[in-house]
ZANU-474501 format. One record per residue (C-alpha): residue number from 0; x, y, z; residue in three letters; chain. Coordinates in Angstrom, 2 decimals. Example, Ala and Ser with C-alpha at 12.3 -4.5 7.8 and 13.67 -1.06 7.14 Angstrom:
<sites>
site zase=0	u=12.30	v=-4.50	w=7.80	fitor=ALA	sevex=A;
site zase=1	u=13.67	v=-1.06	w=7.14	fitor=SER	sevex=A;
</sites>
This chain:
<sites>
site zase=0	u=123.98	v=95.62	w=96.28	fitor=MET	sevex=A;
site zase=1	u=120.67	v=95.73	w=98.09	fitor=SER	sevex=A;
site zase=2	u=117.77	v=93.31	w=97.99	fitor=VAL	sevex=A;
site zase=3	u=115.84	v=95.73	w=95.75	fitor=ALA	sevex=A;
site zase=4	u=118.54	v=95.45	w=93.10	fitor=HIS	sevex=A;
site zase=5	u=118.12	v=91.70	w=93.08	fitor=VAL	sevex=A;
site zase=6	u=114.32	v=91.59	w=93.20	fitor=LEU	sevex=A;
site zase=7	u=113.47	v=94.61	w=91.08	fitor=LEU	sevex=A;
site zase=8	u=116.62	v=94.80	w=88.98	fitor=GLY	sevex=A;
site zase=9	u=118.72	v=97.84	w=88.23	fitor=ARG	sevex=A;
site zase=10	u=117.12	v=98.41	w=84.78	fitor=PRO	sevex=A;
site zase=11	u=113.67	v=98.42	w=86.39	fitor=TRP	sevex=A;
site zase=12	u=114.79	v=100.96	w=88.98	fitor=LEU	sevex=A;
site zase=13	u=116.48	v=103.12	w=86.35	fitor=TYR	sevex=A;
site zase=14	u=113.64	v=103.01	w=83.79	fitor=ASP	sevex=A;
site zase=15	u=111.06	v=104.13	w=86.36	fitor=ARG	sevex=A;
site zase=16	u=113.28	v=106.81	w=87.90	fitor=ARG	sevex=A;
site zase=17	u=112.96	v=105.24	w=91.32	fitor=VAL	sevex=A;
site zase=18	u=114.07	v=107.41	w=94.22	fitor=LYS	sevex=A;
site zase=19	u=115.54	v=105.49	w=97.13	fitor=SER	sevex=A;
site zase=20	u=115.82	v=106.74	w=100.68	fitor=CYS	sevex=A;
site zase=21	u=118.48	v=104.72	w=102.45	fitor=SER	sevex=A;
site zase=22	u=117.67	v=106.02	w=105.92	fitor=ARG	sevex=A;
site zase=23	u=114.00	v=104.99	w=105.75	fitor=GLU	sevex=A;
site zase=24	u=114.70	v=102.00	w=103.46	fitor=ASN	sevex=A;
site zase=25	u=111.99	v=103.04	w=100.98	fitor=THR	sevex=A;
site zase=26	u=111.69	v=103.24	w=97.21	fitor=TYR	sevex=A;
site zase=27	u=109.36	v=105.79	w=95.58	fitor=THR	sevex=A;
site zase=28	u=108.24	v=105.88	w=91.94	fitor=PHE	sevex=A;
site zase=29	u=105.27	v=106.92	w=89.81	fitor=GLN	sevex=A;
site zase=30	u=102.94	v=104.40	w=88.23	fitor=HIS	sevex=A;
site zase=31	u=99.97	v=105.55	w=86.13	fitor=GLU	sevex=A;
site zase=32	u=100.22	v=109.03	w=87.64	fitor=GLY	sevex=A;
site zase=33	u=100.22	v=107.83	w=91.26	fitor=LYS	sevex=A;
site zase=34	u=103.14	v=108.00	w=93.68	fitor=ASN	sevex=A;
site zase=35	u=103.93	v=104.55	w=95.01	fitor=ILE	sevex=A;
site zase=36	u=106.27	v=103.99	w=97.94	fitor=THR	sevex=A;
site zase=37	u=107.69	v=100.56	w=98.70	fitor=LEU	sevex=A;
site zase=38	u=108.29	v=100.30	w=102.43	fitor=LYS	sevex=A;
site zase=39	u=110.13	v=97.59	w=104.35	fitor=PRO	sevex=A;
site zase=40	u=107.96	v=94.81	w=105.67	fitor=SER	sevex=A;
site zase=41	u=107.53	v=94.38	w=109.38	fitor=ASN	sevex=A;
site zase=42	u=107.50	v=90.61	w=109.53	fitor=LEU	sevex=A;
site zase=43	u=109.03	v=90.39	w=112.99	fitor=ALA	sevex=A;
site zase=44	u=106.07	v=89.28	w=115.10	fitor=ILE	sevex=A;
site zase=45	u=107.30	v=88.26	w=118.53	fitor=LYS	sevex=A;
site zase=46	u=104.92	v=87.09	w=121.24	fitor=PRO	sevex=A;
site zase=47	u=105.42	v=88.34	w=124.78	fitor=THR	sevex=A;
site zase=48	u=107.19	v=86.08	w=127.27	fitor=LYS	sevex=A;
site zase=49	u=104.19	v=85.47	w=129.54	fitor=ASP	sevex=A;
site zase=50	u=101.75	v=84.61	w=126.72	fitor=VAL	sevex=A;
site zase=51	u=102.70	v=81.68	w=124.49	fitor=GLN	sevex=A;
site zase=52	u=99.76	v=80.93	w=122.18	fitor=PRO	sevex=A;
site zase=53	u=99.91	v=78.11	w=119.68	fitor=THR	sevex=A;
site zase=54	u=101.17	v=79.48	w=116.40	fitor=LEU	sevex=A;
site zase=55	u=99.85	v=78.62	w=112.97	fitor=SER	sevex=A;
site zase=56	u=102.17	v=77.72	w=110.08	fitor=ILE	sevex=A;
site zase=57	u=102.09	v=81.28	w=108.78	fitor=LYS	sevex=A;
site zase=58	u=102.92	v=82.77	w=112.17	fitor=GLU	sevex=A;
site zase=59	u=105.79	v=80.32	w=112.64	fitor=LYS	sevex=A;
site zase=60	u=107.12	v=81.31	w=109.24	fitor=ALA	sevex=A;
site zase=61	u=106.91	v=84.98	w=110.18	fitor=LEU	sevex=A;
site zase=62	u=108.65	v=84.35	w=113.47	fitor=GLU	sevex=A;
site zase=63	u=111.55	v=82.38	w=112.00	fitor=HIS	sevex=A;
site zase=64	u=111.47	v=83.96	w=108.55	fitor=ARG	sevex=A;
site zase=65	u=111.86	v=80.50	w=107.12	fitor=LEU	sevex=A;
site zase=66	u=109.01	v=78.36	w=105.98	fitor=SER	sevex=A;
site zase=67	u=109.26	v=74.71	w=105.10	fitor=ILE	sevex=A;
site zase=68	u=105.91	v=73.76	w=103.66	fitor=LEU	sevex=A;
site zase=69	u=104.36	v=70.48	w=102.71	fitor=SER	sevex=A;
site zase=70	u=102.91	v=70.28	w=99.19	fitor=PRO	sevex=A;
site zase=71	u=99.38	v=70.76	w=100.61	fitor=VAL	sevex=A;
site zase=72	u=100.39	v=73.86	w=102.60	fitor=ASP	sevex=A;
site zase=73	u=102.23	v=75.23	w=99.57	fitor=PHE	sevex=A;
site zase=74	u=99.13	v=74.80	w=97.38	fitor=ALA	sevex=A;
site zase=75	u=97.03	v=76.52	w=100.07	fitor=HIS	sevex=A;
site zase=76	u=99.45	v=79.48	w=100.25	fitor=GLU	sevex=A;
site zase=77	u=99.46	v=79.72	w=96.47	fitor=LEU	sevex=A;
site zase=78	u=95.65	v=79.86	w=96.39	fitor=GLN	sevex=A;
site zase=79	u=95.55	v=82.45	w=99.17	fitor=GLU	sevex=A;
site zase=80	u=98.28	v=84.89	w=98.12	fitor=THR	sevex=A;
site zase=81	u=98.61	v=84.19	w=94.36	fitor=ARG	sevex=A;
site zase=82	u=102.32	v=85.07	w=94.64	fitor=VAL	sevex=A;
site zase=83	u=104.72	v=82.61	w=96.20	fitor=VAL	sevex=A;
site zase=84	u=108.48	v=82.40	w=95.99	fitor=PHE	sevex=A;
site zase=85	u=109.80	v=78.90	w=96.45	fitor=ALA	sevex=A;
site zase=86	u=113.30	v=77.56	w=96.86	fitor=LEU	sevex=A;
site zase=87	u=113.69	v=73.91	w=96.01	fitor=LEU	sevex=A;
site zase=88	u=116.83	v=72.20	w=97.22	fitor=LEU	sevex=A;
site zase=89	u=118.10	v=69.21	w=95.32	fitor=LYS	sevex=A;
site zase=90	u=121.14	v=67.20	w=96.36	fitor=PRO	sevex=A;
site zase=91	u=124.04	v=67.31	w=93.95	fitor=ALA	sevex=A;
site zase=92	u=124.55	v=64.03	w=92.17	fitor=SER	sevex=A;
site zase=93	u=127.90	v=62.68	w=91.10	fitor=ASP	sevex=A;
site zase=94	u=128.34	v=63.15	w=87.36	fitor=TYR	sevex=A;
site zase=95	u=129.44	v=60.05	w=85.52	fitor=THR	sevex=A;
site zase=96	u=130.04	v=60.61	w=81.81	fitor=PRO	sevex=A;
site zase=97	u=128.67	v=58.06	w=79.38	fitor=THR	sevex=A;
site zase=98	u=131.34	v=56.02	w=77.59	fitor=PRO	sevex=A;
site zase=99	u=132.09	v=57.08	w=74.02	fitor=LEU	sevex=A;
site zase=100	u=131.49	v=54.81	w=71.05	fitor=ALA	sevex=A;
site zase=101	u=134.49	v=52.86	w=69.74	fitor=GLU	sevex=A;
site zase=102	u=134.86	v=54.84	w=66.44	fitor=PRO	sevex=A;
site zase=103	u=134.91	v=58.12	w=68.38	fitor=ILE	sevex=A;
site zase=104	u=137.48	v=56.71	w=70.84	fitor=GLN	sevex=A;
site zase=105	u=139.69	v=55.72	w=67.89	fitor=GLN	sevex=A;
site zase=106	u=139.43	v=59.21	w=66.37	fitor=LEU	sevex=A;
site zase=107	u=140.31	v=60.85	w=69.66	fitor=LEU	sevex=A;
site zase=108	u=143.32	v=58.56	w=70.06	fitor=THR	sevex=A;
site zase=109	u=144.44	v=59.15	w=66.48	fitor=LYS	sevex=A;
site zase=110	u=144.25	v=62.95	w=66.80	fitor=PHE	sevex=A;
site zase=111	u=145.32	v=63.24	w=70.44	fitor=SER	sevex=A;
site zase=112	u=148.10	v=65.68	w=69.49	fitor=ASN	sevex=A;
site zase=113	u=145.50	v=68.10	w=68.06	fitor=VAL	sevex=A;
site zase=114	u=143.04	v=68.06	w=70.96	fitor=ILE	sevex=A;
site zase=115	u=144.05	v=69.97	w=74.08	fitor=LEU	sevex=A;
site zase=116	u=143.73	v=68.26	w=77.44	fitor=ASP	sevex=A;
site zase=117	u=142.87	v=71.49	w=79.24	fitor=ASP	sevex=A;
site zase=118	u=140.57	v=73.83	w=77.31	fitor=LEU	sevex=A;
site zase=119	u=140.50	v=77.56	w=78.18	fitor=PRO	sevex=A;
site zase=120	u=137.34	v=79.12	w=79.60	fitor=ASP	sevex=A;
site zase=121	u=137.13	v=81.68	w=76.79	fitor=ASP	sevex=A;
site zase=122	u=138.41	v=82.10	w=73.28	fitor=LEU	sevex=A;
site zase=123	u=141.81	v=83.68	w=72.76	fitor=PRO	sevex=A;
site zase=124	u=141.85	v=87.14	w=71.19	fitor=PRO	sevex=A;
site zase=125	u=141.91	v=87.13	w=67.41	fitor=VAL	sevex=A;
site zase=126	u=145.22	v=88.72	w=66.43	fitor=ARG	sevex=A;
site zase=127	u=145.44	v=88.11	w=62.71	fitor=GLU	sevex=A;
site zase=128	u=142.26	v=89.61	w=61.35	fitor=ILE	sevex=A;
site zase=129	u=142.33	v=90.04	w=57.62	fitor=GLN	sevex=A;
site zase=130	u=140.85	v=93.32	w=56.51	fitor=HIS	sevex=A;
site zase=131	u=141.34	v=95.98	w=53.87	fitor=ALA	sevex=A;
site zase=132	u=142.71	v=99.47	w=54.46	fitor=ILE	sevex=A;
site zase=133	u=141.39	v=101.99	w=51.98	fitor=ASN	sevex=A;
site zase=134	u=144.51	v=103.72	w=50.70	fitor=LEU	sevex=A;
site zase=135	u=144.59	v=107.03	w=48.87	fitor=VAL	sevex=A;
site zase=136	u=147.81	v=107.83	w=46.99	fitor=PRO	sevex=A;
site zase=137	u=149.91	v=110.40	w=48.84	fitor=GLY	sevex=A;
site zase=138	u=147.90	v=110.27	w=52.09	fitor=LEU	sevex=A;
site zase=139	u=148.80	v=108.71	w=55.42	fitor=GLN	sevex=A;
site zase=140	u=147.12	v=105.56	w=56.73	fitor=ILE	sevex=A;
site zase=141	u=143.93	v=106.48	w=58.60	fitor=PRO	sevex=A;
site zase=142	u=144.48	v=106.88	w=62.34	fitor=ASN	sevex=A;
site zase=143	u=141.46	v=104.87	w=63.44	fitor=LEU	sevex=A;
site zase=144	u=141.38	v=102.68	w=66.56	fitor=PRO	sevex=A;
site zase=145	u=141.55	v=99.43	w=64.61	fitor=HIS	sevex=A;
site zase=146	u=144.61	v=100.67	w=62.63	fitor=TYR	sevex=A;
site zase=147	u=146.50	v=102.01	w=65.67	fitor=ARG	sevex=A;
site zase=148	u=150.10	v=100.91	w=66.11	fitor=MET	sevex=A;
site zase=149	u=153.23	v=102.19	w=67.76	fitor=ASN	sevex=A;
site zase=150	u=155.32	v=104.82	w=65.87	fitor=PRO	sevex=A;
site zase=151	u=158.11	v=102.50	w=64.62	fitor=PRO	sevex=A;
site zase=152	u=155.57	v=100.03	w=63.21	fitor=GLU	sevex=A;
site zase=153	u=153.64	v=102.90	w=61.59	fitor=ARG	sevex=A;
site zase=154	u=156.80	v=104.31	w=60.00	fitor=ALA	sevex=A;
site zase=155	u=157.72	v=100.86	w=58.65	fitor=GLU	sevex=A;
site zase=156	u=154.23	v=100.33	w=57.23	fitor=LEU	sevex=A;
site zase=157	u=154.29	v=103.80	w=55.59	fitor=ASN	sevex=A;
site zase=158	u=157.73	v=103.01	w=54.09	fitor=ARG	sevex=A;
site zase=159	u=156.48	v=99.70	w=52.67	fitor=GLN	sevex=A;
site zase=160	u=153.30	v=101.28	w=51.26	fitor=ILE	sevex=A;
site zase=161	u=155.29	v=104.09	w=49.60	fitor=GLN	sevex=A;
site zase=162	u=157.57	v=101.45	w=48.06	fitor=GLY	sevex=A;
site zase=163	u=154.56	v=99.55	w=46.73	fitor=CYS	sevex=A;
site zase=164	u=153.14	v=102.79	w=45.24	fitor=TRP	sevex=A;
site zase=165	u=156.45	v=103.44	w=43.49	fitor=LEU	sevex=A;
site zase=166	u=156.58	v=99.90	w=42.06	fitor=ARG	sevex=A;
site zase=167	u=152.88	v=100.16	w=41.03	fitor=ALA	sevex=A;
site zase=168	u=151.87	v=97.05	w=42.97	fitor=LEU	sevex=A;
site zase=169	u=148.52	v=98.56	w=43.97	fitor=PHE	sevex=A;
site zase=170	u=145.56	v=98.74	w=41.63	fitor=VAL	sevex=A;
site zase=171	u=143.58	v=101.98	w=41.93	fitor=ILE	sevex=A;
site zase=172	u=139.91	v=101.12	w=42.09	fitor=ALA	sevex=A;
</sites>
């Protein structure tokens, strides 16, 4: 996955029929009838060895490709460029759960055999779905994906349905 997939998003690229050239690292698309080409930025500004001028905050950021800004500098950049991407790091805190009320503790203790200690990440597949199969006398069960079963099970179900038809257990609607 390239950076363009993260920043622009695959649906954006697909919807605009963006053409990418891997060799030149460009993306070309049409916007309001004009061809627009996104080219890679050339942020690598390196001063020569013999000349070492004092660098501004922006030039230091371009040189190191990392910018740690004070709130004042951040506000200045925001006013100047109108588009700023910021990453805010926050230390992880230890999570301490709040104690449960006494009535809830008693309920949990009382029904401890019902509540699982380790819950699964997702729900188990629903196996016993109740549904109706539209039956027509004399015809086979429809061979639809949700009715699919292996041949022995199908033969047994057909045998049971035929028996029910003979005993008139079904009501024709």
